[in-house]
DOMIFI-421228 format. One record per residue: x, y, z of N, C-alpha, C in turn. Coordinates in Angstrom, 1 decimal, always signed. Example, Ala and Ser with C-alpha at 12.3 -4.5 7.8 and 13.67 -1.06 7.14 Angstrom:
2
+13.2, -5.7, +7.8, +12.3, -4.5, +7.8, +13.2, -3.3, +7.8 .
+12.8, -2.2, +7.1, +13.7, -1.1, +7.1, +12.9, +0.0, +7.9 .
This chain:
288
+86.6, +133.5, +74.2, +87.9, +134.1, +73.8, +87.5, +135.1, +72.8 .
+88.2, +136.3, +72.7, +87.9, +137.3, +71.7, +88.5, +137.0, +70.4 .
+88.0, +135.9, +69.7, +88.5, +135.6, +68.3, +87.5, +136.3, +67.4 .
+87.6, +136.0, +66.0, +86.9, +136.7, +65.1, +85.4, +136.7, +65.3 .
+84.8, +135.6, +65.8, +83.4, +135.5, +66.1, +83.0, +136.5, +67.1 .
+83.7, +136.7, +68.2, +83.4, +137.6, +69.3, +83.5, +139.0, +68.8 .
+84.6, +139.3, +68.0, +84.7, +140.6, +67.5, +83.6, +141.0, +66.5 .
+83.2, +140.0, +65.7, +82.1, +140.4, +64.7, +80.8, +140.7, +65.5 .
+80.6, +139.8, +66.5, +79.4, +140.0, +67.3, +79.4, +141.4, +68.0 .
+80.6, +141.8, +68.5, +80.8, +143.1, +69.2, +80.5, +144.2, +68.2 .
+81.0, +144.1, +67.0, +80.8, +145.1, +66.0, +79.4, +145.3, +65.6 .
+78.6, +144.2, +65.5, +77.2, +144.3, +65.3, +76.5, +145.0, +66.4 .
+76.8, +144.7, +67.6, +76.2, +145.3, +68.7, +76.4, +146.8, +68.8 .
+77.7, +147.2, +68.6, +78.1, +148.6, +68.5, +77.3, +149.3, +67.4 .
+77.3, +148.6, +66.3, +76.7, +149.3, +65.0, +75.2, +149.5, +65.4 .
+74.5, +148.5, +65.9, +73.1, +148.7, +66.3, +72.8, +149.8, +67.2 .
+73.7, +150.0, +68.2, +73.6, +151.1, +69.2, +73.9, +152.4, +68.7 .
+74.9, +152.6, +67.9, +75.5, +153.8, +67.6, +75.3, +154.4, +66.1 .
+75.2, +153.5, +65.2, +75.2, +153.9, +63.8, +74.0, +154.7, +63.5 .
+74.2, +155.7, +62.7, +73.1, +156.6, +62.2, +72.7, +157.7, +63.1 .
+73.5, +157.9, +64.2, +73.2, +159.0, +65.1, +74.5, +159.8, +65.5 .
+74.4, +161.0, +65.8, +75.6, +161.8, +66.2, +76.0, +161.4, +67.6 .
+77.3, +161.5, +67.8, +77.8, +161.2, +69.2, +77.6, +162.4, +70.1 .
+77.0, +162.1, +71.2, +76.8, +163.3, +72.2, +77.9, +163.2, +73.2 .
+78.7, +162.0, +73.2, +79.8, +161.9, +74.1, +80.9, +161.1, +73.4 .
+82.1, +161.6, +73.4, +83.3, +160.9, +72.7, +84.4, +161.1, +73.5 .
+84.7, +160.2, +74.5, +85.8, +160.4, +75.5, +86.8, +159.3, +75.2 .
+87.9, +159.6, +74.7, +88.9, +158.7, +74.3, +90.1, +158.9, +75.4 .
+90.2, +157.9, +76.3, +91.1, +158.0, +77.5, +92.5, +157.5, +77.3 .
+93.1, +157.9, +76.2, +94.5, +157.5, +76.0, +95.2, +158.7, +75.6 .
+96.5, +158.8, +76.1, +97.2, +160.1, +75.8, +97.3, +160.6, +74.3 .
+97.4, +159.6, +73.5, +97.6, +160.0, +72.0, +96.4, +160.6, +71.4 .
+95.2, +160.3, +72.1, +94.0, +160.9, +71.5, +93.3, +161.8, +72.5 .
+94.0, +162.4, +73.5, +93.5, +163.3, +74.5, +92.8, +164.5, +73.9 .
+93.3, +165.0, +72.7, +92.7, +166.2, +72.2, +91.7, +165.9, +71.0 .
+91.5, +164.6, +70.8, +90.5, +164.3, +69.7, +89.1, +164.5, +70.1 .
+88.3, +165.1, +69.3, +86.9, +165.3, +69.7, +85.9, +164.9, +68.6 .
+85.2, +163.8, +68.7, +84.3, +163.4, +67.7, +82.8, +163.8, +68.0 .
+82.6, +164.5, +69.1, +81.3, +164.9, +69.5, +80.6, +165.6, +68.4 .
+79.4, +165.3, +68.2, +78.6, +165.8, +67.1, +78.7, +165.2, +65.8 .
+79.6, +164.2, +65.6, +79.8, +163.6, +64.4, +78.9, +162.3, +64.4 .
+78.4, +162.0, +63.1, +77.6, +160.8, +63.0, +78.5, +159.5, +62.9 .
+78.1, +158.5, +63.6, +78.7, +157.2, +63.4, +78.0, +156.5, +62.2 .
+78.8, +156.2, +61.1, +78.3, +155.7, +59.9, +78.1, +154.2, +60.0 .
+79.1, +153.5, +60.5, +79.1, +152.0, +60.7, +80.2, +151.5, +61.6 .
+80.0, +150.3, +62.1, +81.0, +149.7, +62.9, +81.2, +148.3, +62.2 .
+82.4, +148.0, +61.9, +82.7, +146.7, +61.2, +83.9, +146.0, +61.9 .
+84.0, +144.7, +61.7, +85.2, +144.0, +62.1, +86.0, +143.5, +60.9 .
+87.3, +143.5, +61.1, +88.2, +142.9, +60.2, +89.1, +142.0, +60.9 .
+88.9, +140.7, +60.8, +89.6, +139.7, +61.7, +89.3, +140.0, +63.1 .
+90.3, +140.3, +63.9, +90.1, +140.6, +65.3, +90.1, +142.1, +65.5 .
+90.0, +142.9, +64.6, +90.1, +144.3, +64.7, +88.7, +145.0, +64.5 .
+88.5, +146.1, +65.3, +87.1, +146.7, +65.3, +87.5, +148.1, +64.6 .
+86.6, +148.5, +63.6, +86.7, +149.8, +62.9, +85.4, +150.5, +63.0 .
+85.4, +151.6, +63.7, +84.2, +152.5, +63.8, +84.4, +153.6, +62.9 .
+83.6, +153.8, +61.8, +83.7, +154.8, +60.8, +82.8, +155.9, +61.2 .
+83.4, +157.1, +61.3, +82.6, +158.3, +61.8, +82.7, +159.4, +60.8 .
+81.6, +160.1, +60.4, +81.6, +161.1, +59.5, +82.5, +162.3, +60.0 .
+83.1, +163.0, +59.0, +83.0, +162.8, +57.6, +84.0, +161.9, +57.0 .
+85.1, +161.6, +57.8, +86.2, +160.8, +57.1, +87.1, +160.2, +58.1 .
+86.6, +159.8, +59.3, +87.4, +159.3, +60.3, +87.2, +157.8, +60.6 .
+88.1, +157.0, +61.1, +88.0, +155.6, +61.5, +88.7, +155.5, +62.9 .
+87.9, +155.1, +63.8, +88.4, +154.8, +65.2, +88.6, +153.3, +65.3 .
+89.9, +152.9, +65.5, +90.3, +151.5, +65.6, +90.5, +151.1, +67.0 .
+90.1, +149.8, +67.3, +90.3, +149.3, +68.6, +90.6, +147.7, +68.4 .
+91.2, +147.1, +69.5, +91.5, +145.7, +69.4, +91.3, +145.2, +70.8 .
+90.7, +144.0, +70.9, +90.3, +143.4, +72.2, +91.5, +142.7, +72.8 .
+92.4, +142.2, +72.0, +93.5, +141.3, +72.5, +92.8, +140.2, +73.4 .
+93.4, +140.0, +74.5, +92.9, +138.9, +75.4, +91.9, +139.3, +76.4 .
+91.9, +140.6, +76.8, +91.2, +141.1, +78.0, +90.2, +142.2, +77.7 .
+90.1, +142.8, +76.5, +89.4, +143.9, +76.2, +87.9, +143.5, +75.9 .
+87.0, +144.5, +76.2, +85.6, +144.2, +75.9, +84.9, +145.6, +75.7 .
+83.9, +145.6, +74.9, +83.0, +146.8, +74.7, +81.6, +146.4, +75.3 .
+81.1, +147.3, +76.2, +79.8, +147.0, +76.8, +78.9, +148.2, +76.4 .
+77.6, +147.9, +76.1, +76.6, +148.8, +75.7, +75.5, +148.9, +76.7 .
+75.3, +150.3, +77.1, +74.3, +150.6, +78.2, +73.3, +151.6, +77.7 .
+72.1, +151.5, +78.3, +71.2, +152.6, +78.1, +71.9, +153.9, +78.6 .
+71.8, +155.0, +77.8, +72.5, +156.2, +78.3, +71.8, +156.7, +79.6 .
+72.7, +156.9, +80.6, +72.3, +157.3, +81.9, +72.3, +156.1, +82.9 .
+72.4, +154.9, +82.4, +72.4, +153.7, +83.3, +73.8, +153.6, +83.9 .
+73.9, +152.8, +84.9, +75.1, +152.6, +85.6, +76.0, +151.6, +84.8 .
+77.3, +151.9, +84.7, +78.2, +151.1, +84.0, +78.7, +149.9, +84.9 .
+78.8, +148.7, +84.3, +79.1, +147.6, +85.2, +80.1, +146.7, +84.5 .
+81.0, +147.2, +83.7, +81.9, +146.3, +83.0, +83.2, +146.2, +83.6 .
+83.5, +146.9, +84.7, +84.8, +146.7, +85.3, +85.1, +147.9, +86.1 .
+86.4, +148.0, +86.7, +86.8, +149.2, +87.4, +86.9, +150.4, +86.5 .
+86.6, +151.5, +87.0, +86.6, +152.8, +86.2, +88.0, +153.0, +85.5 .
+89.1, +152.7, +86.1, +90.4, +152.9, +85.7, +90.7, +152.2, +84.5 .
+89.9, +151.1, +84.2, +90.2, +150.2, +83.0, +89.5, +150.7, +81.8 .
+88.6, +151.8, +81.9, +88.0, +152.3, +80.7, +88.9, +153.1, +79.8 .
+88.9, +152.7, +78.5, +89.7, +153.4, +77.6, +89.0, +154.3, +76.6 .
+87.6, +154.1, +76.5, +86.8, +154.9, +75.5, +85.4, +154.9, +76.0 .
+84.7, +156.0, +75.8, +83.3, +156.1, +76.0, +82.7, +156.9, +74.8 .
+81.7, +156.2, +74.2, +81.2, +156.7, +73.0, +79.6, +156.6, +73.1 .
+78.9, +157.7, +72.9, +77.5, +157.5, +73.2, +76.6, +158.5, +72.4 .
+75.3, +158.2, +72.4, +74.3, +159.2, +71.9, +73.2, +159.3, +72.9 .
+72.1, +159.8, +72.5, +71.0, +160.0, +73.5, +70.4, +158.8, +74.0 .
+70.5, +157.7, +73.3, +69.9, +156.5, +73.7, +70.9, +155.5, +74.3 .
+72.0, +155.3, +73.7, +73.0, +154.2, +74.1, +74.4, +154.8, +74.3 .
+75.1, +154.1, +75.2, +76.5, +154.5, +75.5, +77.3, +153.2, +75.4 .
+78.4, +153.3, +74.6, +79.3, +152.2, +74.6, +80.6, +152.5, +75.3 .
+81.0, +151.6, +76.2, +82.1, +151.8, +77.1, +83.1, +150.7, +76.8 .
+84.3, +151.1, +76.4, +85.4, +150.2, +76.1, +86.3, +149.9, +77.3 .
+86.3, +148.7, +77.9, +87.1, +148.3, +79.0, +88.4, +147.5, +78.5 .
+89.5, +148.1, +78.9, +90.8, +147.4, +78.6, +90.9, +147.2, +77.0 .
+90.3, +148.1, +76.2, +90.5, +147.9, +74.8, +91.9, +148.5, +74.4 .
+92.5, +147.9, +73.4, +93.9, +148.2, +73.1, +94.0, +148.8, +71.7 .
+95.1, +149.4, +71.5, +95.5, +149.9, +70.2, +94.5, +151.0, +69.6 .
+94.0, +151.8, +70.5, +93.1, +152.8, +70.0, +93.9, +153.8, +69.1 .
+93.3, +154.0, +67.9, +93.9, +154.9, +67.0, +92.8, +155.6, +66.1 .
+93.0, +156.8, +65.8, +92.1, +157.6, +65.0, +92.8, +157.9, +63.7 .
+92.2, +157.5, +62.6, +92.9, +157.8, +61.3, +91.9, +158.2, +60.3 .
+92.4, +158.8, +59.2, +91.6, +159.1, +58.1, +91.1, +157.7, +57.4 .
+89.9, +157.8, +56.8, +89.4, +156.5, +56.3, +90.4, +155.9, +55.3 .
+91.1, +156.8, +54.5, +92.0, +156.3, +53.5, +93.2, +155.6, +54.1 .
+93.4, +155.8, +55.4, +94.6, +155.2, +56.1, +94.3, +153.9, +56.8 .
+93.1, +153.3, +56.6, +92.8, +152.1, +57.3, +93.7, +151.0, +57.0 .
+94.3, +151.0, +55.8, +95.2, +149.9, +55.4, +96.4, +149.9, +56.3 .
+96.8, +151.0, +56.9, +97.9, +151.0, +57.8, +97.7, +150.2, +59.0 .
+96.4, +150.0, +59.4, +96.1, +149.3, +60.5, +95.7, +147.8, +60.3 .
+95.1, +147.5, +59.1, +94.6, +146.2, +58.9, +95.0, +145.7, +57.4 .
+95.8, +146.4, +56.7, +96.2, +146.0, +55.3, +97.0, +144.8, +55.4 .
+97.7, +144.5, +56.5, +98.6, +143.3, +56.5, +97.8, +142.0, +56.7 .
+96.5, +142.1, +57.0, +95.8, +140.9, +57.3, +95.5, +140.1, +56.1 .
+95.3, +138.8, +56.3, +94.9, +137.9, +55.2, +93.4, +137.9, +55.1 .
+92.8, +137.0, +54.3, +91.4, +137.1, +54.1, +90.7, +136.8, +55.5 .
+89.6, +137.5, +55.7, +88.8, +137.4, +57.0, +87.9, +136.2, +56.8 .
+88.0, +135.2, +57.7, +87.2, +134.0, +57.7, +85.7, +134.3, +57.7 .
+85.3, +135.4, +58.3, +83.9, +135.7, +58.5, +83.4, +136.8, +57.6 .
+84.2, +137.2, +56.7, +83.7, +138.3, +55.8, +82.8, +137.7, +54.7 .
+81.9, +138.6, +54.3, +80.9, +138.2, +53.2, +81.7, +137.9, +52.0 .
+82.8, +138.6, +51.8, +83.6, +138.3, +50.6, +84.9, +137.5, +50.9 .
+84.7, +136.5, +51.8, +85.8, +135.6, +52.2, +86.4, +135.0, +50.9 .
+87.8, +135.1, +50.8, +88.5, +134.7, +49.7, +89.3, +133.4, +50.0 .
+88.7, +132.2, +49.8, +89.3, +131.0, +50.1, +90.6, +130.8, +49.3 .
+90.5, +131.1, +48.0, +91.7, +130.9, +47.1, +92.9, +131.7, +47.7 .
+92.7, +132.9, +48.0, +93.8, +133.7, +48.5, +94.3, +133.2, +49.8 .
+93.5, +132.8, +50.7, +94.0, +132.2, +51.9, +94.8, +130.9, +51.7 .
+94.4, +130.1, +50.8, +95.1, +128.8, +50.5, +96.5, +129.3, +49.9 .
+96.5, +130.2, +49.0, +97.7, +130.7, +48.4, +98.7, +131.2, +49.5 .
+98.3, +132.0, +50.4, +99.1, +132.5, +51.4, +99.7, +131.4, +52.4 .
+98.8, +130.5, +52.6, +99.3, +129.3, +53.4, +100.3, +128.5, +52.8 .
+100.2, +128.2, +51.5, +101.1, +127.4, +50.7, +102.4, +128.2, +50.4 .
+102.5, +129.4, +50.7, +103.7, +130.2, +50.4, +104.8, +129.7, +51.3 .
+104.5, +129.1, +52.5, +105.5, +128.5, +53.4, +105.0, +127.0, +53.6 .
+105.3, +126.1, +52.7, +104.8, +124.7, +52.8, +105.4, +124.0, +54.0 .
+106.5, +124.3, +54.5, +107.2, +123.6, +55.6, +106.8, +124.0, +56.9 .
+106.0, +125.1, +57.0, +105.6, +125.7, +58.3, +104.5, +124.8, +58.8 .
+104.5, +124.5, +60.2, +103.4, +123.7, +60.8, +102.1, +124.4, +60.6 .
+101.1, +123.6, +60.3, +99.8, +124.1, +59.9, +99.2, +124.9, +61.1 .
+99.4, +124.4, +62.4, +98.9, +125.2, +63.5, +99.4, +126.6, +63.6 .
+100.8, +126.7, +63.3, +101.3, +128.0, +63.4, +100.9, +128.9, +62.2 .
+100.8, +128.3, +61.1, +100.5, +129.0, +59.8, +99.0, +129.5, +59.9 .
+98.1, +128.7, +60.4, +96.8, +129.1, +60.5, +96.5, +130.3, +61.5 .
+97.3, +130.3, +62.5, +97.1, +131.3, +63.6, +97.8, +132.6, +63.1 .
+98.5, +132.7, +62.1, +99.2, +133.8, +61.6, +98.1, +134.7, +60.9 .
+97.8, +135.8, +61.4, +96.7, +136.6, +60.8, +97.1, +137.2, +59.4 .
+98.3, +137.1, +59.0, +98.7, +137.6, +57.7, +98.2, +136.6, +56.7 .
+98.0, +135.3, +57.1, +97.4, +134.3, +56.2, +95.9, +134.2, +56.3 .
+95.4, +134.1, +57.5, +93.9, +134.0, +57.6, +93.6, +134.8, +58.9 .
+92.7, +135.8, +58.7, +92.3, +136.7, +59.8, +91.1, +136.2, +60.6 .
+91.2, +136.3, +61.9, +90.1, +136.0, +62.8, +90.2, +134.8, +63.6 .
+91.0, +133.8, +63.2, +91.0, +132.6, +63.9, +92.1, +132.6, +65.0 .
+91.8, +132.0, +66.1, +92.7, +132.0, +67.3, +92.9, +130.7, +67.9 .
+93.4, +130.6, +69.1, +93.7, +129.3, +69.7, +92.6, +128.3, +69.8 .
+91.4, +128.8, +70.1, +90.3, +127.9, +70.2, +89.8, +127.3, +69.0 .
+89.5, +128.1, +68.0, +89.0, +127.5, +66.8, +90.0, +126.8, +65.9 .
+91.3, +127.3, +66.1, +92.4, +126.5, +65.5, +92.5, +125.1, +66.0 .
+92.5, +124.9, +67.3, +92.6, +123.7, +67.9, +91.4, +122.7, +67.6 .
+90.3, +123.3, +67.6, +89.0, +122.5, +67.4, +88.9, +122.2, +65.9 .
+89.3, +123.1, +65.0, +89.2, +122.8, +63.6, +90.2, +121.7, +63.3 .
+91.4, +121.8, +63.7, +92.4, +120.7, +63.4, +92.0, +119.4, +64.0 .
+91.4, +119.3, +65.2, +90.9, +118.1, +65.8, +89.8, +117.5, +64.9 .
+88.8, +118.3, +64.5, +87.7, +117.7, +63.7, +88.2, +117.3, +62.3 .
+89.3, +117.9, +61.9, +89.8, +117.5, +60.5, +90.8, +116.4, +60.7 .
+91.1, +115.9, +61.9, +92.1, +114.8, +62.0, +93.5, +115.1, +61.7 .
+93.9, +116.4, +61.8, +95.2, +116.9, +61.4, +96.1, +117.3, +62.6 .
+97.3, +116.7, +62.6, +98.3, +117.0, +63.6, +98.7, +118.5, +63.4 .
+98.7, +119.3, +64.5, +99.0, +120.7, +64.4, +100.4, +121.0, +63.9 .
+101.3, +120.0, +64.0, +102.7, +120.2, +63.6, +103.0, +119.6, +62.2 .
+102.0, +119.2, +61.5, +102.1, +118.7, +60.2, +102.4, +119.9, +59.3 .
+103.4, +119.8, +58.4, +103.7, +120.8, +57.4, +102.6, +121.2, +56.5 .
+102.3, +122.5, +56.3, +101.2, +122.9, +55.4, +101.2, +122.1, +54.1 .
+102.3, +122.0, +53.5, +102.4, +121.3, +52.3, +102.0, +119.9, +52.3 .
+101.8, +119.2, +53.5, +101.4, +117.9, +53.5, +100.0, +117.7, +54.1 .
+99.3, +118.8, +54.2, +98.0, +118.7, +54.7, +97.0, +118.6, +53.5 .
+96.3, +117.5, +53.5, +95.4, +117.2, +52.4, +94.1, +118.1, +52.5 .
+93.5, +118.5, +51.3, +92.3, +119.2, +51.3, +92.2, +120.4, +52.3 .
+93.2, +121.2, +52.2, +93.3, +122.4, +53.1, +92.1, +123.3, +52.9 .
+91.6, +123.3, +51.7, +90.3, +124.1, +51.4, +89.2, +123.7, +52.4 .
+89.0, +122.3, +52.5, +88.0, +121.8, +53.4, +88.2, +122.2, +54.8 .
+89.5, +122.1, +55.2, +89.8, +122.5, +56.6, +89.5, +123.9, +56.9 .
+89.8, +124.9, +55.9, +89.4, +126.3, +56.1, +87.9, +126.5, +56.1 .
+87.2, +125.8, +55.3, +85.7, +125.9, +55.3, +85.1, +125.4, +56.6 .
+85.7, +124.4, +57.1, +85.2, +123.9, +58.5, +85.4, +125.0, +59.5 .
+86.6, +125.6, +59.5, +86.8, +126.7, +60.5, +85.8, +127.8, +60.3 .
+85.5, +128.1, +59.1, +84.5, +129.2, +58.8, +83.1, +128.8, +59.3 .
+82.8, +127.6, +59.1, +81.4, +127.1, +59.6, +81.3, +127.2, +61.1 .
+82.4, +126.7, +61.7, +82.4, +126.7, +63.3, +82.3, +128.1, +63.8 .
+83.0, +129.0, +63.2, +83.1, +130.4, +63.7, +81.8, +131.2, +63.3 .
+81.2, +130.9, +62.2, +79.9, +131.5, +61.8, +78.8, +131.1, +62.7 .
+78.8, +129.8, +63.1, +77.8, +129.3, +64.1, +78.0, +130.0, +65.4 .
+79.3, +130.3, +65.8, +79.5, +130.9, +67.1, +79.0, +132.3, +67.1 .
+79.0, +133.0, +65.9, +78.5, +134.4, +65.9, +77.1, +134.5, +66.3 .
+76.3, +133.5, +65.8, +74.9, +133.5, +66.0, +74.4, +133.1, +67.4 .
+75.4, +132.4, +68.1, +75.0, +131.9, +69.5, +76.0, +132.4, +70.5 .
+75.6, +132.9, +71.6, +76.5, +133.2, +72.7, +77.1, +131.9, +73.2 .
+78.5, +132.0, +73.4, +79.3, +130.8, +73.8, +79.9, +130.2, +72.6 .
+81.1, +129.7, +72.8, +81.8, +129.2, +71.7, +81.9, +127.6, +71.7 .
+80.7, +127.0, +71.5, +80.7, +125.6, +71.5, +80.9, +124.9, +70.1 .
+81.8, +124.0, +70.0, +82.0, +123.3, +68.8, +81.5, +121.9, +68.9 .
+81.2, +121.4, +70.1, +80.6, +120.1, +70.3, +79.1, +120.1, +70.1 .
+78.5, +121.2, +70.1, +77.0, +121.3, +70.1, +76.4, +121.3, +71.6 .
+77.2, +121.1, +72.5, +76.8, +121.1, +73.9, +77.2, +122.4, +74.6 .
+76.3, +123.2, +75.0, +76.5, +124.5, +75.5, +76.7, +124.5, +77.0 .
+76.6, +123.3, +77.7, +76.8, +123.3, +79.1, +78.3, +123.6, +79.4 .
+78.5, +124.2, +80.6, +79.8, +124.7, +81.0, +80.7, +123.4, +81.1 .
+81.9, +123.6, +80.4, +82.9, +122.6, +80.4, +82.7, +121.5, +79.3 .
+81.6, +121.6, +78.5, +81.3, +120.6, +77.6, +81.4, +121.1, +76.1 .
+81.8, +122.3, +75.9, +81.7, +123.0, +74.6, +82.8, +122.7, +73.6 .
+83.9, +122.2, +74.1, +85.0, +122.0, +73.2, +85.5, +120.5, +73.2 .
+86.0, +120.1, +72.1, +86.6, +118.8, +72.0, +88.0, +118.6, +72.7 .
+88.9, +119.6, +72.4, +90.2, +119.5, +72.9, +90.6, +120.8, +73.6 .
+90.1, +121.9, +73.2, +90.6, +123.2, +73.6, +90.6, +123.3, +75.2 .
+91.7, +123.6, +75.8, +91.8, +123.7, +77.3, +91.4, +122.5, +78.0 .
+91.6, +121.4, +77.4, +91.3, +120.1, +78.0, +92.5, +119.2, +78.2 .
+93.6, +119.8, +78.2, +94.9, +119.0, +78.4, +94.9, +118.2, +79.7 .
+95.3, +116.9, +79.5, +95.3, +116.0, +80.7, +94.0, +115.3, +80.8 .
+92.9, +115.7, +80.1, +91.6, +115.0, +80.2, +91.5, +114.0, +79.0 .
+90.6, +113.0, +79.1, +90.4, +112.1, +78.0, +89.7, +112.7, +76.8 .
+90.2, +112.3, +75.7, +89.5, +112.8, +74.4, +88.1, +112.3, +74.4 .
+87.2, +113.2, +74.0, +85.8, +112.9, +74.0, +85.4, +111.8, +72.9 .
+86.3, +111.6, +72.0, +86.1, +110.6, +70.9, +86.7, +109.3, +71.2 .
+88.0, +109.3, +71.7, +88.7, +108.0, +71.8, +89.2, +107.7, +73.1 .
+89.3, +108.7, +74.0, +89.7, +108.4, +75.4, +91.2, +108.7, +75.6 .
+91.9, +109.0, +74.6, +93.3, +109.2, +74.7, +93.5, +110.6, +75.5 .
+94.6, +110.7, +76.2, +94.8, +112.0, +77.0, +95.1, +113.1, +76.0 .
+94.3, +114.2, +76.1, +94.5, +115.4, +75.3, +95.8, +116.1, +75.8 .
+96.5, +116.6, +74.8, +97.8, +117.3, +75.1, +97.7, +118.8, +74.7 .
+98.8, +119.5, +75.3, +98.9, +120.9, +74.9, +100.4, +121.1, +74.5 .
+100.6, +121.9, +73.5, +102.0, +122.3, +73.1, +102.1, +123.7, +72.7 .
+103.2, +124.2, +72.6, +103.5, +125.6, +72.3, +103.9, +125.7, +70.8 .
+103.3, +126.7, +70.0, +103.7, +126.9, +68.7, +104.0, +128.4, +68.5 .
+104.9, +128.6, +67.5, +105.3, +130.0, +67.2, +106.6, +130.4, +67.7 .
+107.1, +131.6, +67.2, +108.4, +132.1, +67.7, +108.4, +132.2, +69.2 .
+109.6, +132.2, +69.8, +109.8, +132.2, +71.2, +109.0, +133.3, +71.9 .
+108.9, +134.5, +71.4, +108.3, +135.6, +71.9, +106.8, +135.7, +71.6 .
+106.4, +134.7, +70.7, +104.9, +134.8, +70.2, +104.3, +133.4, +70.4 .
+104.7, +132.7, +71.3, +104.2, +131.3, +71.5, +102.7, +131.3, +71.8 .
+102.0, +130.4, +71.3, +100.6, +130.2, +71.6, +100.3, +128.8, +71.9 .
+99.3, +128.5, +72.7, +99.0, +127.1, +73.1, +98.1, +126.5, +72.0 .
+98.4, +125.2, +71.7, +97.7, +124.4, +70.8, +97.3, +123.1, +71.5 .
+96.1, +122.7, +71.3, +95.6, +121.4, +72.0, +95.2, +120.4, +71.0 .
+95.5, +119.1, +71.3, +95.3, +118.1, +70.3, +95.2, +116.7, +70.9 .
+94.6, +115.8, +70.2, +94.6, +114.4, +70.6, +95.6, +113.6, +69.8 .
+96.6, +113.0, +70.3, +97.6, +112.3, +69.6, +97.1, +111.1, +68.8 .
+95.9, +110.5, +69.2, +95.3, +109.4, +68.5, +94.4, +109.9, +67.4 .
+93.6, +110.8, +67.6, +92.7, +111.3, +66.6, +93.4, +112.2, +65.5 .
+94.6, +112.7, +65.9, +95.4, +113.6, +65.0, +96.8, +113.0, +65.0 .
+97.0, +111.9, +64.4, +98.2, +111.2, +64.3, +99.3, +112.0, +63.5 .
+100.5, +111.9, +64.1, +101.6, +112.6, +63.4, +102.8, +112.7, +64.3 .
+103.8, +113.5, +63.9, +105.0, +113.6, +64.7, +104.8, +114.3, +66.0 .
+103.8, +115.2, +66.1, +103.6, +116.0, +67.2, +104.7, +117.0, +67.4 .
+104.8, +117.7, +68.5, +105.7, +118.7, +68.8, +107.1, +118.2, +69.1 .
+108.1, +119.1, +69.1, +109.4, +118.8, +69.5, +109.5, +118.5, +71.0 .
+110.6, +118.2, +71.5, +110.8, +117.8, +72.9, +110.4, +118.9, +73.9 .
+110.5, +120.2, +73.5, +110.3, +121.3, +74.3, +109.0, +122.0, +74.1 .
+108.1, +121.4, +73.2, +106.9, +122.1, +72.9, +105.7, +121.6, +73.6 .
+105.8, +120.5, +74.3, +104.6, +119.9, +74.9, +104.5, +120.1, +76.4 .
+105.0, +121.1, +76.9, +105.0, +121.3, +78.5, +103.5, +121.4, +78.9 .
+103.3, +120.7, +80.1, +102.0, +120.7, +80.6, +101.5, +122.0, +81.0 .
+100.2, +122.3, +80.8, +99.7, +123.6, +81.2, +99.5, +123.6, +82.7 .
+99.8, +124.7, +83.3, +99.6, +124.9, +84.7, +99.3, +126.3, +85.1 .
+98.9, +126.5, +86.3, +98.6, +128.0, +86.8, +99.8, +128.8, +86.5 .
+100.9, +128.3, +86.9, +102.2, +129.1, +86.7, +102.5, +129.5, +85.4 .
+102.3, +128.5, +84.4, +102.6, +128.7, +83.0, +101.6, +129.7, +82.4 .
+100.3, +129.6, +82.8, +99.4, +130.5, +82.3, +99.6, +131.9, +82.8 .
+100.0, +132.0, +84.1, +100.3, +133.4, +84.6, +101.4, +134.0, +83.8 .
+102.5, +133.1, +83.6, +103.6, +133.7, +82.9, +103.3, +134.1, +81.5 .
+102.4, +133.3, +80.8, +102.0, +133.7, +79.5, +101.2, +135.0, +79.5 .
+100.4, +135.1, +80.5, +99.6, +136.4, +80.6, +100.4, +137.6, +80.9 .
+101.6, +137.4, +81.4, +102.5, +138.6, +81.7, +103.2, +139.2, +80.5 .
+103.2, +138.3, +79.4, +103.9, +138.8, +78.2, +103.0, +139.8, +77.5 .
+103.7, +140.7, +76.8, +103.0, +141.8, +76.0, +102.4, +141.0, +74.8 .
+101.0, +141.1, +74.6, +100.4, +140.3, +73.5, +100.6, +141.1, +72.2 .
+100.6, +140.3, +71.1, +100.7, +140.9, +69.8, +99.4, +141.5, +69.4 .
+99.5, +142.5, +68.5, +98.2, +143.0, +67.9, +98.1, +142.2, +66.5 .
+97.1, +141.3, +66.4, +97.0, +140.6, +65.2, +95.6, +140.4, +64.9 .
């Protein structure tokens, strides 16, 4: 899933391929950027901020993109065949004499002056994977709404940037915290956040998002996407519930025995199914 770990890994790959060289091709295939031309400009760096990608291009430009649920950047040797998906899903092509980066289904492409980056990412909370990760500020933001369910609050990118459904569910399971427990009642929230940071940092270094230590297919998570299956720790059936406002609901997975608490309300724990997943996929996703 394109959470902060995937986005950071993508940023590093793009930086490695493009930074320090002028762009020989810069094809931005969205109407709002149809006349933009970055050809000949040097790419200075590519960084991630939470789930956002920022490509900084000389002398003073920033190209923003977001993967949401289905976007991806692929890097190819210049002149090689592109194999990331159908041609009509390509939103951006950026390359130099050695490497070409192709953005498939990338979202929210925007080109702004460097000084205006805050308009795109200024609303975000501390980035869990940033070198200057600010634990104190993240805790402060979470405690600003002490009655909010911890699962919902953690997923709010205005509180903590980069974490999504997978690492939220896995972190809360490993911490023994009911996702519906109010923030103000969660003990040692600093420890919980540091656990999320460790899990995501480990994922950056390794392909695949395993929190169990087992990288075999279907064995990598404790509870995420395992609704209806036995908990790997106690055998209780793993459940799934919806959290968030009605138009912004997200799935949370948990074990009722390992994470004791009140659990969701009567309408929050609907079983996951192909139909419900399809319906969820049809909603317009948030940019967070």
